[in-house]
C-alpha positions as CSV (number, residue, x, y, z in Angstrom):
1,M,97.2,159.0,-38.7
2,L,100.6,158.5,-37.1
3,P,102.0,161.3,-35.0
4,H,104.6,163.5,-36.5
5,T,107.2,162.1,-34.2
6,V,107.0,158.8,-36.0
7,L,109.6,159.3,-38.8
8,R,110.5,155.7,-39.7
9,R,107.4,154.4,-41.9
10,V,107.0,151.9,-44.4
11,A,104.0,151.7,-47.0
12,V,103.0,148.9,-49.2
13,E,101.1,149.7,-52.2
14,A,100.4,147.4,-54.9
15,G,100.0,150.4,-57.3
16,V,101.5,153.9,-57.9
17,R,103.7,155.1,-54.9
18,D,103.4,158.8,-55.5
19,G,100.6,159.5,-53.1
20,W,102.3,157.8,-50.2
21,W,105.4,160.1,-49.9
22,K,103.3,162.6,-47.9
23,Y,102.7,159.7,-45.1
24,V,106.1,158.2,-45.1
25,G,108.2,161.4,-45.4
26,L,111.8,161.5,-46.2
27,E,112.9,158.8,-44.1
28,G,110.4,156.3,-45.0
29,Q,110.2,153.4,-47.7
30,I,107.4,152.5,-50.1
31,L,107.2,149.2,-51.7
32,G,105.1,149.9,-54.9
33,I,104.9,149.8,-58.5
34,D,105.4,152.9,-61.0
35,H,104.3,151.3,-64.1
36,F,101.3,149.6,-65.7
37,G,100.8,146.8,-68.0
38,A,101.8,143.5,-66.2
39,S,99.0,140.8,-66.4
40,A,99.3,137.6,-64.5
41,P,97.7,136.0,-61.4
42,A,98.3,138.1,-58.4
43,K,100.5,135.7,-56.6
44,D,102.9,135.7,-59.4
45,L,102.8,139.6,-59.8
46,F,103.5,139.9,-56.0
47,Q,106.4,137.7,-56.1
48,Q,107.8,139.5,-59.3
49,F,107.4,143.0,-58.0
50,G,108.6,142.3,-54.4
51,F,105.3,142.4,-52.4
52,M,106.5,139.4,-50.4
53,P,106.9,139.3,-46.6
54,D,110.8,139.1,-46.8
55,K,110.8,142.2,-48.9
56,V,108.5,144.0,-46.4
57,V,111.0,143.1,-43.7
58,E,113.9,144.3,-45.8
59,A,112.3,147.8,-46.2
60,I,111.6,148.0,-42.4
61,D,115.1,147.0,-41.6
62,R,116.4,149.7,-44.1
63,V,114.0,152.2,-42.4
64,L,115.3,151.3,-38.9
65,G,118.8,151.4,-40.0
66,N,119.6,147.6,-39.5
């Protein structure tokens, strides 16, 4: 677990985001999907829903205030 002094956190969850807020806090970001029903190869779904390295970097930049 990260120390409480680490406030800038990013979580990536290829599922529902709800459970991650307690880990990232109010200053964090979560990349996740809050709905069900999509069906396709994982690489296609990850592209469609933003689970790509550039989107993770964007989330990190937002958290760091860049």
